[in-house]
Backbone as a chain_set.jsonl record, in Angstrom:
{"seq": "XXXXXXXXXXXXXXXXXXXXXXXXXXXXXXXXXXXXXXXXXXXXXXXXXXXXXXXXXXXXXXXXXXXXXXXXXXXXXXXXXXXXXXXXXXXXXXXXXXXXXXXXXXXXXXXXXXXXXXXXXXXXXXXXXXXXXXXXXXXXXXXXXXXXXXXXXXXXXXXXXXXXXXXXXXXXXXXXXXXXXXXXXXXXXXXXX", "coords": {"N": [[-107.976, -129.769, 37.697], [-105.332, -132.372, 37.749], [-103.71, -133.394, 40.163], [-99.872, -133.206, 40.332], [-99.3, -133.194, 42.414], [-98.638, -134.859, 44.394], [-98.313, -136.874, 43.03], [-95.877, -137.8, 42.383], [-92.77, -138.017, 43.679], [-91.371, -136.261, 46.217], [-88.213, -134.553, 45.466], [-88.08, -134.802, 42.953], [-89.605, -133.549, 41.402], [-89.258, -131.057, 41.986], [-87.069, -130.833, 41.013], [-88.053, -130.782, 38.393], [-89.23, -128.65, 37.832], [-87.663, -127.023, 39.085], [-85.56, -126.114, 36.799], [-87.409, -125.864, 35.32], [-87.265, -123.143, 36.434], [-85.746, -121.609, 35.264], [-85.933, -120.982, 33.055], [-87.732, -118.97, 33.291], [-87.642, -115.511, 33.409], [-87.948, -114.043, 35.027], [-87.497, -114.927, 37.212], [-84.005, -115.026, 38.773], [-80.827, -115.564, 40.385], [-79.314, -113.683, 42.909], [-76.461, -111.191, 42.509], [-75.675, -111.751, 45.605], [-76.081, -113.532, 46.457], [-74.962, -115.881, 45.724], [-73.192, -115.62, 47.504], [-73.498, -116.436, 50.192], [-74.239, -117.972, 53.449], [-77.303, -120.001, 53.695], [-78.565, -119.628, 56.513], [-78.69, -119.061, 59.817], [-77.923, -121.151, 60.857], [-76.379, -122.599, 59.412], [-72.244, -123.492, 58.424], [-71.356, -123.23, 56.063], [-71.659, -122.034, 52.384], [-74.326, -122.639, 50.329], [-73.63, -124.966, 48.264], [-74.361, -125.84, 45.877], [-74.766, -124.9, 42.376], [-77.103, -124.57, 41.486], [-78.885, -123.615, 43.153], [-80.308, -121.272, 44.064], [-83.05, -121.923, 42.19], [-83.931, -124.218, 43.092], [-84.363, -123.998, 46.154], [-86.082, -122.127, 45.321], [-88.561, -124.02, 42.97], [-88.697, -125.399, 45.775], [-90.431, -124.022, 47.919], [-92.256, -123.051, 46.601], [-93.748, -125.301, 45.63], [-93.838, -125.947, 49.036], [-96.227, -124.007, 49.628], [-98.38, -124.873, 47.316], [-99.014, -126.89, 47.76], [-99.418, -125.767, 51.441], [-101.284, -124.334, 50.64], [-101.773, -121.572, 52.583], [-98.991, -119.346, 53.136], [-96.645, -118.022, 54.805], [-93.32, -116.235, 55.665], [-92.8, -116.585, 58.034], [-93.223, -118.989, 58.713], [-91.691, -120.621, 56.301], [-89.426, -120.247, 57.37], [-89.058, -121.29, 59.838], [-89.304, -123.533, 58.312], [-87.082, -124.464, 56.377], [-85.115, -124.304, 58.794], [-81.957, -125.29, 60.82], [-80.376, -127.585, 62.557], [-77.573, -126.075, 64.621], [-74.159, -126.204, 65.365], [-72.99, -126.436, 67.801], [-70.141, -126.788, 68.547], [-68.459, -127.992, 72.098], [-70.699, -127.764, 72.724], [-74.328, -128.734, 73.025], [-76.606, -129.114, 70.17], [-78.181, -126.913, 68.802], [-81.285, -125.379, 67.415], [-82.452, -123.374, 64.276], [-83.176, -121.098, 62.312], [-83.694, -120.417, 59.162], [-82.633, -118.165, 56.751], [-84.362, -115.782, 56.239], [-84.0, -113.01, 54.307], [-83.844, -114.764, 51.719], [-86.028, -116.668, 51.473], [-87.448, -114.45, 51.458], [-87.083, -113.145, 49.018], [-87.509, -114.59, 46.792], [-90.432, -115.171, 46.693], [-90.87, -112.364, 46.47], [-89.255, -112.153, 44.148], [-91.903, -114.525, 42.927], [-93.495, -113.089, 43.046], [-93.8, -110.856, 40.966], [-94.032, -113.002, 38.685], [-96.461, -113.476, 38.648], [-96.964, -115.824, 39.727], [-97.471, -115.725, 42.532], [-99.815, -114.499, 45.402], [-100.124, -111.244, 47.668], [-101.772, -112.392, 50.902], [-103.768, -109.907, 52.781], [-105.77, -108.715, 54.312], [-107.866, -111.648, 55.929], [-106.634, -113.424, 56.484], [-102.819, -113.282, 56.788], [-99.999, -113.582, 54.522], [-99.314, -114.582, 51.697], [-100.32, -116.642, 49.123], [-100.387, -119.51, 46.271], [-101.773, -118.074, 43.277], [-104.256, -118.14, 40.272], [-102.383, -118.768, 37.649], [-100.514, -119.273, 39.022], [-101.154, -122.529, 39.743], [-101.535, -123.48, 37.568], [-99.495, -123.32, 36.249], [-97.512, -125.268, 38.26], [-98.787, -127.671, 38.183], [-98.544, -128.404, 35.47], [-96.411, -129.593, 34.759], [-93.827, -131.406, 34.397], [-92.712, -134.468, 34.171], [-90.006, -135.829, 33.522], [-89.296, -139.502, 33.607], [-87.038, -141.881, 35.364], [-84.822, -144.17, 33.91], [-85.059, -147.642, 32.605], [-83.08, -150.272, 33.866], [-82.23, -151.445, 30.967], [-81.431, -155.659, 30.465], [-78.564, -156.486, 27.936], [-77.627, -158.68, 25.326], [-74.381, -158.629, 25.274], [-74.112, -156.985, 28.361], [-74.892, -158.624, 29.668], [-73.383, -160.772, 29.093], [-70.579, -160.157, 30.151], [-70.942, -159.772, 32.911], [-70.826, -162.968, 33.531], [-68.284, -163.048, 33.11], [-66.72, -161.661, 34.554], [-67.753, -162.362, 36.886], [-66.783, -165.139, 36.193], [-64.117, -164.713, 36.564], [-63.391, -163.867, 38.95], [-64.123, -166.197, 41.029], [-62.368, -167.549, 39.276], [-62.149, -169.269, 37.512], [-60.976, -168.319, 34.52], [-58.536, -169.357, 34.264], [-56.405, -167.879, 33.971], [-53.28, -167.99, 36.424], [-53.853, -166.577, 39.331], [-52.405, -164.233, 40.868], [-50.935, -163.807, 43.759], [-52.043, -160.852, 46.394], [-50.581, -158.5, 46.952], [-50.176, -157.082, 49.706], [-49.854, -155.462, 53.019], [-50.945, -156.481, 54.33], [-51.049, -159.298, 54.32], [-49.884, -162.604, 54.001], [-47.926, -165.151, 52.713], [-47.099, -167.668, 54.588], [-47.664, -168.317, 57.195], [-47.585, -167.299, 60.758], [-48.772, -169.083, 63.615], [-50.708, -168.902, 66.74], [-51.535, -171.975, 68.302], [-53.151, -173.395, 71.044], [-51.02, -172.669, 72.768], [-48.475, -173.544, 71.123], [-46.371, -172.926, 68.769], [-46.76, -172.411, 65.027], [-46.856, -173.414, 61.747], [-48.041, -172.594, 59.35], [-49.044, -172.883, 55.883], [-50.845, -170.827, 53.74]], "CA": [[-107.251, -130.91, 37.13], [-105.403, -133.203, 38.504], [-102.528, -132.337, 41.403], [-99.479, -133.708, 39.979], [-97.754, -132.953, 42.612], [-98.901, -135.465, 44.641], [-97.893, -138.001, 42.187], [-94.474, -137.628, 41.937], [-91.618, -138.148, 44.564], [-90.236, -134.721, 45.868], [-87.074, -135.221, 44.787], [-88.033, -135.448, 40.757], [-90.564, -132.809, 41.431], [-88.623, -130.007, 42.524], [-85.488, -130.732, 40.043], [-88.634, -130.983, 37.187], [-89.365, -127.304, 38.493], [-86.618, -125.895, 39.078], [-85.061, -126.799, 35.437], [-88.92, -125.255, 34.664], [-87.307, -121.711, 36.721], [-84.341, -121.695, 35.225], [-85.988, -120.417, 31.819], [-88.604, -117.33, 33.578], [-86.568, -114.326, 33.528], [-88.366, -112.783, 37.152], [-86.308, -116.223, 38.699], [-82.962, -114.592, 38.612], [-80.319, -115.172, 41.257], [-79.262, -112.252, 43.31], [-75.48, -111.328, 42.919], [-75.586, -111.902, 46.604], [-76.595, -115.865, 47.171], [-73.491, -116.446, 45.853], [-71.99, -116.239, 48.61], [-74.339, -116.075, 51.4], [-75.449, -119.014, 54.066], [-78.587, -119.768, 54.162], [-79.024, -119.783, 57.991], [-77.485, -119.173, 60.963], [-76.966, -122.316, 60.88], [-75.347, -123.266, 58.616], [-70.983, -123.633, 58.713], [-70.778, -122.518, 54.601], [-73.112, -121.286, 51.751], [-74.813, -123.641, 49.813], [-71.43, -125.622, 46.939], [-74.408, -126.346, 44.872], [-74.904, -123.396, 41.288], [-78.285, -124.104, 41.338], [-79.456, -123.287, 44.712], [-81.516, -120.361, 44.463], [-83.532, -122.246, 41.57], [-84.129, -125.35, 43.416], [-84.801, -123.138, 46.975], [-87.67, -120.931, 45.101], [-89.305, -124.978, 43.481], [-89.067, -126.792, 47.266], [-90.56, -122.423, 48.614], [-93.252, -123.073, 45.112], [-94.221, -127.376, 46.169], [-94.723, -125.705, 49.972], [-97.298, -122.881, 48.767], [-99.668, -125.238, 46.415], [-99.283, -128.082, 48.896], [-99.961, -126.205, 52.245], [-102.352, -123.347, 51.299], [-101.5, -119.837, 52.777], [-97.864, -119.232, 53.8], [-95.979, -117.161, 55.621], [-91.553, -116.081, 55.583], [-91.358, -117.48, 59.207], [-93.37, -121.101, 58.583], [-90.971, -121.288, 55.534], [-87.872, -119.766, 57.549], [-88.741, -122.385, 60.594], [-89.634, -124.929, 57.484], [-85.778, -124.625, 55.939], [-83.754, -124.246, 59.084], [-81.458, -126.712, 60.139], [-79.319, -127.476, 64.24], [-76.394, -125.768, 64.522], [-73.745, -126.662, 65.87], [-71.793, -125.236, 68.788], [-69.292, -127.15, 69.242], [-68.884, -129.004, 72.654], [-72.016, -127.796, 73.263], [-75.234, -129.569, 72.479], [-76.576, -128.014, 68.897], [-79.881, -126.096, 69.107], [-82.355, -125.038, 66.329], [-81.822, -121.709, 64.203], [-85.085, -120.654, 61.353], [-83.341, -120.175, 57.974], [-82.219, -116.599, 56.345], [-85.737, -114.423, 55.064], [-84.051, -112.892, 53.186], [-83.764, -115.811, 50.49], [-87.428, -116.878, 50.758], [-88.553, -113.136, 51.179], [-86.43, -112.05, 47.776], [-87.665, -115.291, 46.522], [-91.856, -115.419, 46.672], [-91.202, -111.388, 45.238], [-89.575, -112.055, 42.398], [-93.07, -114.991, 42.322], [-95.385, -111.967, 42.483], [-93.203, -110.273, 39.925], [-94.374, -113.884, 37.858], [-97.922, -113.79, 38.536], [-97.207, -116.715, 39.772], [-98.626, -116.085, 43.903], [-100.005, -113.599, 45.506], [-100.09, -111.654, 48.703], [-102.976, -111.567, 51.97], [-103.545, -108.907, 54.158], [-107.316, -109.619, 54.85], [-107.999, -111.992, 56.902], [-105.194, -114.98, 56.665], [-101.47, -113.164, 57.046], [-98.82, -114.821, 53.986], [-98.372, -115.562, 50.264], [-100.596, -118.162, 48.518], [-100.646, -119.431, 44.173], [-102.347, -118.466, 41.658], [-104.636, -119.725, 39.3], [-101.544, -119.216, 37.195], [-98.9, -120.386, 38.956], [-100.869, -123.828, 39.719], [-101.682, -123.914, 37.001], [-96.993, -123.945, 36.402], [-96.979, -126.397, 38.452], [-99.752, -128.299, 37.396], [-98.064, -128.657, 33.696], [-94.919, -129.411, 34.96], [-93.463, -132.569, 33.216], [-91.113, -135.414, 35.097], [-89.235, -138.063, 32.792], [-89.217, -141.543, 34.134], [-85.876, -142.377, 34.937], [-84.71, -145.622, 32.484], [-85.08, -148.472, 33.863], [-81.867, -151.194, 33.259], [-82.311, -153.137, 30.615], [-80.045, -155.941, 30.133], [-78.447, -156.461, 26.532], [-76.213, -159.311, 25.554], [-73.045, -158.121, 26.228], [-73.704, -156.589, 29.597], [-74.735, -159.996, 30.585], [-71.795, -161.875, 28.655], [-69.607, -159.206, 30.765], [-71.379, -160.319, 34.424], [-70.635, -163.78, 33.521], [-67.188, -162.974, 32.597], [-66.16, -161.069, 36.01], [-68.191, -163.988, 37.331], [-65.975, -166.265, 36.481], [-62.677, -163.797, 37.098], [-63.562, -163.705, 40.805], [-64.009, -167.578, 40.847], [-60.778, -168.431, 39.159], [-62.03, -170.337, 36.711], [-60.516, -167.731, 33.27], [-57.344, -169.838, 32.61], [-54.828, -167.099, 33.898], [-53.102, -168.532, 37.617], [-54.456, -165.443, 40.439], [-51.495, -163.13, 41.556], [-51.317, -163.025, 45.67], [-52.08, -159.689, 46.425], [-49.702, -157.452, 47.805], [-50.814, -156.028, 50.435], [-49.096, -155.312, 53.885], [-51.464, -158.393, 55.482], [-51.167, -160.336, 53.99], [-48.664, -162.72, 54.166], [-48.969, -166.445, 52.473], [-46.51, -168.601, 55.572], [-47.496, -167.228, 58.627], [-47.612, -168.309, 61.937], [-50.129, -169.374, 64.236], [-50.606, -169.658, 67.472], [-52.564, -173.209, 68.63], [-52.253, -174.122, 72.221], [-48.824, -172.728, 72.804], [-47.655, -173.75, 70.609], [-46.269, -172.241, 66.752], [-47.334, -173.674, 63.756], [-46.582, -172.678, 60.29], [-49.653, -172.051, 58.314], [-49.831, -171.697, 54.221], [-52.418, -170.751, 52.653]], "C": [[-105.979, -131.876, 37.984], [-103.736, -133.109, 39.34], [-100.819, -133.491, 40.867], [-98.4, -134.02, 41.207], [-97.685, -134.422, 43.589], [-98.185, -137.068, 44.232], [-96.58, -139.009, 42.458], [-92.887, -137.871, 42.918], [-90.794, -136.75, 45.558], [-89.226, -134.724, 45.43], [-86.992, -134.877, 43.035], [-89.214, -134.121, 41.317], [-89.869, -130.941, 41.354], [-87.63, -129.994, 41.454], [-86.337, -130.442, 39.027], [-88.408, -129.263, 37.294], [-88.959, -126.336, 38.21], [-85.678, -124.989, 37.629], [-86.149, -125.641, 34.654], [-88.043, -123.587, 34.778], [-86.892, -121.109, 36.103], [-84.63, -120.026, 33.547], [-86.81, -118.863, 32.19], [-87.517, -116.386, 33.63], [-87.196, -113.59, 34.597], [-87.59, -113.406, 38.084], [-84.978, -116.134, 38.064], [-82.305, -114.791, 39.916], [-79.626, -114.187, 41.409], [-77.321, -112.933, 42.648], [-74.988, -112.397, 44.333], [-75.564, -113.349, 47.168], [-76.076, -116.099, 46.453], [-72.684, -116.674, 47.35], [-72.945, -115.973, 49.696], [-74.565, -117.018, 52.234], [-76.587, -118.411, 53.767], [-79.329, -119.902, 55.116], [-78.156, -119.047, 58.706], [-76.912, -120.093, 61.239], [-76.585, -123.284, 60.167], [-73.779, -122.84, 58.373], [-70.726, -122.426, 57.159], [-71.712, -122.692, 54.266], [-72.916, -123.027, 51.382], [-73.676, -123.627, 48.217], [-72.748, -125.638, 45.667], [-75.28, -124.691, 43.577], [-76.8, -123.554, 41.29], [-79.254, -123.475, 42.036], [-80.774, -122.765, 44.849], [-82.586, -121.301, 43.555], [-84.441, -123.935, 42.321], [-84.911, -125.276, 44.381], [-86.342, -123.188, 46.784], [-88.186, -122.55, 44.243], [-89.789, -125.197, 44.768], [-89.853, -125.138, 47.482], [-92.209, -123.092, 47.749], [-94.678, -124.577, 45.762], [-94.725, -126.136, 47.362], [-95.883, -125.215, 50.043], [-98.714, -124.083, 48.453], [-99.645, -126.022, 47.394], [-100.224, -127.77, 50.945], [-101.158, -124.784, 52.137], [-101.602, -121.886, 50.608], [-100.295, -119.882, 53.881], [-96.834, -118.089, 54.074], [-94.713, -117.274, 55.422], [-91.682, -116.285, 56.293], [-92.1, -118.278, 59.446], [-92.02, -121.245, 57.732], [-89.485, -121.393, 57.36], [-87.53, -120.98, 58.996], [-88.808, -124.038, 59.616], [-87.561, -125.758, 56.945], [-84.842, -124.803, 57.08], [-83.241, -124.954, 59.482], [-80.435, -126.225, 61.728], [-78.193, -126.957, 63.497], [-74.882, -125.975, 65.587], [-72.202, -125.923, 66.607], [-70.376, -126.119, 69.463], [-69.016, -128.92, 70.473], [-70.482, -129.121, 73.386], [-73.939, -127.944, 72.46], [-75.95, -128.52, 71.261], [-78.471, -127.89, 69.174], [-80.367, -125.368, 67.939], [-82.216, -123.223, 65.712], [-82.277, -122.314, 62.975], [-82.992, -120.247, 60.57], [-83.257, -119.003, 57.37], [-83.701, -116.672, 55.788], [-84.879, -113.822, 54.784], [-84.009, -113.536, 51.706], [-84.829, -116.059, 50.395], [-88.452, -115.29, 51.012], [-88.166, -112.915, 49.493], [-86.961, -113.025, 46.539], [-89.532, -116.195, 45.858], [-91.801, -113.637, 46.484], [-90.673, -111.367, 44.039], [-91.308, -113.166, 42.138], [-94.064, -114.193, 42.406], [-94.904, -111.882, 41.048], [-94.028, -111.34, 38.452], [-95.804, -114.128, 37.297], [-98.401, -114.848, 38.847], [-97.713, -117.509, 41.942], [-98.732, -114.647, 44.337], [-100.13, -113.383, 47.301], [-101.858, -111.49, 49.733], [-102.788, -111.049, 52.551], [-104.805, -108.886, 54.97], [-107.407, -110.274, 56.859], [-107.243, -113.378, 57.464], [-104.29, -113.961, 56.326], [-100.534, -114.509, 56.149], [-99.112, -114.642, 52.648], [-98.972, -117.66, 49.874], [-100.51, -118.46, 46.989], [-101.735, -118.778, 44.006], [-102.666, -118.686, 41.179], [-103.4, -120.153, 38.46], [-100.865, -119.87, 37.845], [-99.449, -122.367, 39.552], [-101.389, -124.362, 38.468], [-99.994, -124.127, 35.689], [-97.386, -124.64, 36.855], [-97.692, -127.373, 38.253], [-99.261, -128.963, 35.632], [-96.484, -129.334, 33.739], [-94.659, -131.253, 34.663], [-92.577, -133.094, 33.719], [-90.651, -136.484, 33.806], [-89.388, -138.793, 33.865], [-87.968, -141.249, 34.265], [-85.917, -143.68, 34.229], [-84.825, -146.731, 33.34], [-83.549, -149.337, 33.039], [-82.39, -151.83, 32.806], [-81.239, -153.955, 30.181], [-79.512, -156.506, 28.389], [-77.871, -158.397, 26.434], [-74.952, -159.689, 26.216], [-72.659, -157.549, 27.579], [-74.212, -157.885, 29.795], [-73.266, -161.102, 30.48], [-70.35, -161.178, 29.289], [-69.377, -159.363, 31.914], [-70.695, -161.874, 34.585], [-69.318, -163.788, 33.67], [-66.489, -162.785, 34.324], [-66.32, -161.901, 36.841], [-67.103, -164.978, 38.004], [-64.041, -165.891, 36.468], [-62.583, -164.178, 39.02], [-63.584, -165.394, 40.996], [-62.57, -168.747, 40.43], [-60.967, -169.056, 37.906], [-62.234, -169.589, 34.835], [-59.095, -167.687, 32.498], [-56.823, -169.336, 33.419], [-54.851, -168.056, 36.226], [-53.067, -166.766, 37.762], [-52.969, -165.295, 40.923], [-51.734, -163.255, 43.114], [-51.52, -161.967, 45.882], [-50.696, -159.196, 47.311], [-49.442, -156.578, 48.786], [-49.705, -156.263, 51.524], [-49.648, -156.806, 55.492], [-51.863, -159.618, 55.44], [-50.219, -161.438, 53.283], [-48.736, -164.483, 52.821], [-48.041, -167.968, 53.477], [-46.751, -167.372, 56.787], [-47.65, -168.215, 59.888], [-48.814, -168.144, 63.144], [-49.665, -169.778, 65.28], [-51.723, -170.471, 68.35], [-52.141, -173.627, 69.849], [-51.223, -173.537, 72.756], [-48.121, -172.436, 72.388], [-47.139, -173.043, 68.635], [-46.566, -172.682, 66.182], [-46.439, -173.221, 63.011], [-48.161, -173.133, 59.586], [-49.709, -171.955, 56.723], [-50.661, -172.151, 53.787], [-52.703, -171.056, 51.584]], "O": [[-106.108, -131.77, 39.204], [-102.752, -132.67, 38.745], [-100.909, -134.669, 41.214], [-97.332, -134.632, 41.222], [-96.648, -135.078, 43.494], [-97.742, -137.99, 44.916], [-96.363, -140.208, 42.632], [-91.875, -137.779, 42.223], [-89.606, -136.478, 45.381], [-89.467, -135.169, 44.308], [-86.056, -134.771, 42.242], [-89.536, -134.819, 42.278], [-90.193, -129.976, 40.662], [-87.405, -128.873, 40.998], [-85.733, -129.682, 38.27], [-87.405, -128.741, 36.809], [-89.276, -125.317, 37.596], [-85.317, -123.818, 37.505], [-85.873, -124.845, 33.756], [-87.996, -122.842, 33.8], [-87.306, -119.953, 36.013], [-84.081, -118.976, 33.214], [-86.592, -117.831, 31.555], [-86.41, -116.794, 33.98], [-86.796, -112.473, 34.926], [-87.127, -113.018, 39.156], [-84.658, -116.832, 37.102], [-82.957, -114.3, 40.838], [-79.181, -113.602, 40.422], [-76.909, -114.073, 42.433], [-74.275, -113.399, 44.278], [-75.071, -113.941, 48.128], [-76.698, -117.032, 45.945], [-71.972, -117.495, 47.928], [-72.948, -114.77, 49.958], [-75.681, -117.356, 51.84], [-76.955, -117.246, 53.613], [-80.516, -120.209, 55.005], [-77.114, -118.511, 58.33], [-75.781, -120.192, 61.715], [-76.501, -124.502, 60.318], [-73.76, -121.652, 58.049], [-70.191, -121.318, 57.128], [-72.648, -123.193, 54.889], [-72.193, -123.974, 51.694], [-73.211, -122.748, 47.492], [-72.344, -125.473, 44.516], [-76.057, -123.806, 43.937], [-77.56, -122.606, 41.09], [-80.257, -122.908, 41.602], [-81.817, -123.206, 45.332], [-83.388, -121.666, 44.415], [-85.448, -124.468, 41.856], [-85.969, -125.904, 44.343], [-87.291, -123.713, 47.367], [-88.583, -123.008, 45.315], [-90.992, -125.217, 45.027], [-89.749, -124.935, 46.272], [-93.134, -123.531, 48.434], [-95.861, -124.631, 46.097], [-95.669, -125.403, 47.068], [-96.745, -125.938, 50.542], [-99.741, -124.154, 49.128], [-100.577, -125.752, 48.151], [-100.968, -128.517, 51.579], [-101.744, -124.292, 53.101], [-101.217, -121.386, 49.55], [-100.397, -120.259, 55.049], [-96.387, -117.38, 53.173], [-94.443, -118.378, 54.95], [-90.545, -116.662, 56.573], [-91.948, -118.662, 60.606], [-91.146, -121.925, 58.27], [-88.989, -122.31, 58.016], [-86.426, -121.45, 59.272], [-88.519, -125.176, 59.986], [-87.051, -126.87, 57.083], [-83.776, -125.351, 56.8], [-83.55, -125.991, 58.894], [-79.959, -125.124, 62.004], [-77.85, -127.162, 62.333], [-75.056, -125.717, 66.778], [-71.158, -125.353, 66.292], [-69.838, -126.023, 70.565], [-69.168, -130.113, 70.21], [-71.103, -129.919, 74.088], [-74.453, -127.273, 71.564], [-75.864, -127.299, 71.384], [-79.439, -128.549, 69.554], [-79.519, -124.594, 67.495], [-81.987, -122.21, 66.373], [-82.042, -123.446, 62.552], [-81.875, -120.011, 61.03], [-84.395, -118.562, 57.532], [-84.093, -117.534, 55.001], [-84.245, -114.464, 55.622], [-84.129, -112.857, 50.687], [-85.233, -115.843, 49.252], [-89.653, -115.093, 50.826], [-89.069, -112.497, 48.768], [-86.941, -112.557, 45.401], [-89.779, -117.144, 45.114], [-92.969, -113.3, 46.29], [-91.173, -110.848, 43.041], [-92.014, -112.727, 41.23], [-95.218, -114.373, 42.017], [-95.356, -112.551, 40.118], [-94.495, -110.794, 37.452], [-96.242, -114.615, 36.255], [-99.558, -115.214, 38.643], [-98.002, -118.597, 42.441], [-98.034, -113.74, 43.885], [-100.203, -114.288, 48.132], [-102.803, -110.767, 49.415], [-101.758, -111.191, 53.209], [-104.807, -109.034, 56.192], [-107.23, -109.884, 58.013], [-107.319, -114.049, 58.493], [-104.761, -113.376, 55.351], [-100.324, -115.667, 56.51], [-99.091, -113.538, 53.192], [-98.605, -118.82, 50.06], [-100.579, -117.415, 46.342], [-102.701, -119.016, 44.73], [-102.139, -119.702, 40.724], [-103.113, -121.344, 38.34], [-100.503, -120.994, 37.497], [-98.627, -123.266, 39.731], [-101.653, -125.555, 38.322], [-99.721, -124.849, 34.729], [-98.036, -125.278, 36.027], [-96.95, -128.339, 38.072], [-99.768, -129.859, 34.956], [-95.677, -129.469, 32.819], [-95.535, -132.104, 34.82], [-91.525, -132.472, 33.865], [-91.01, -137.601, 33.432], [-89.626, -138.404, 35.008], [-87.504, -140.427, 33.475], [-86.992, -144.227, 33.983], [-84.709, -146.737, 34.566], [-83.101, -149.05, 31.929], [-83.045, -152.729, 33.333], [-80.247, -153.467, 29.64], [-80.437, -156.957, 27.715], [-77.796, -159.146, 27.408], [-74.571, -160.47, 27.088], [-71.513, -157.502, 28.025], [-73.33, -158.351, 30.517], [-72.559, -161.773, 31.231], [-69.232, -161.586, 28.974], [-68.244, -159.268, 32.386], [-70.066, -162.099, 35.619], [-68.962, -164.643, 34.482], [-65.934, -163.636, 35.018], [-65.413, -162.319, 37.562], [-66.721, -165.382, 39.102], [-63.078, -166.654, 36.385], [-61.795, -164.619, 39.856], [-62.401, -165.695, 41.158], [-62.072, -169.806, 40.812], [-59.988, -169.376, 37.232], [-63.098, -169.961, 34.04], [-58.577, -167.118, 31.537], [-56.415, -170.221, 34.171], [-55.776, -168.437, 36.944], [-52.617, -165.929, 36.979], [-52.396, -166.292, 41.362], [-52.751, -162.772, 43.611], [-50.669, -161.551, 45.095], [-50.087, -159.763, 48.218], [-48.71, -155.589, 48.781], [-48.762, -157.015, 51.278], [-49.281, -157.42, 56.494], [-52.522, -160.488, 56.01], [-49.81, -161.239, 52.139], [-49.774, -164.668, 52.186], [-48.28, -169.128, 53.14], [-46.323, -166.26, 57.096], [-47.785, -169.437, 59.958], [-49.529, -167.17, 63.381], [-48.733, -170.574, 65.393], [-52.615, -169.898, 68.977], [-51.035, -174.15, 69.99], [-50.44, -174.306, 73.314], [-47.257, -171.591, 72.621], [-47.837, -172.882, 67.634], [-46.871, -173.818, 66.544], [-45.387, -172.703, 63.384], [-48.997, -174.036, 59.594], [-50.36, -171.032, 56.232], [-51.154, -173.242, 53.502], [-53.847, -170.862, 51.172]]}, "num_chains": 1, "name": "protein.A"}
């Protein structure tokens, strides 16, 4: 099967995969996930409502690309810089609980298996690879100009250039004045705009 992951932009692929993961019963955001930070380097919890599914999609993509990956390596992958006020910022790893729970959910769904003999960590199963390869990504629509949009563009250009026949009203901003004094060679002269 062709590797669709490398053919598309990662953000588009993760978004499409997250939408598919929401439909699977095993992938469900726990109640506590709405109240915790994603790592000690963060100041607040994630604002995105779909954070759990997007993080799960990203983790599955990392497993597909890298092969065998453990929780420690994923913690480093999703870590960030911690702001410490006046002191220089430091790198902090991400939360292990979130990653571990997502991997456990993926094991229940049959997408991931645990390795403990030669290598330690987790890898995708055949079912998981087939699931990631089956993700369909909708292409973004290309902007097509029709006659109405061309007319609107021409009309806006005419208005900007002052060809519409209407008198332009002077702006009433505090910084614009019709008559202003300008100092030239030490003499004050009045200049009109």
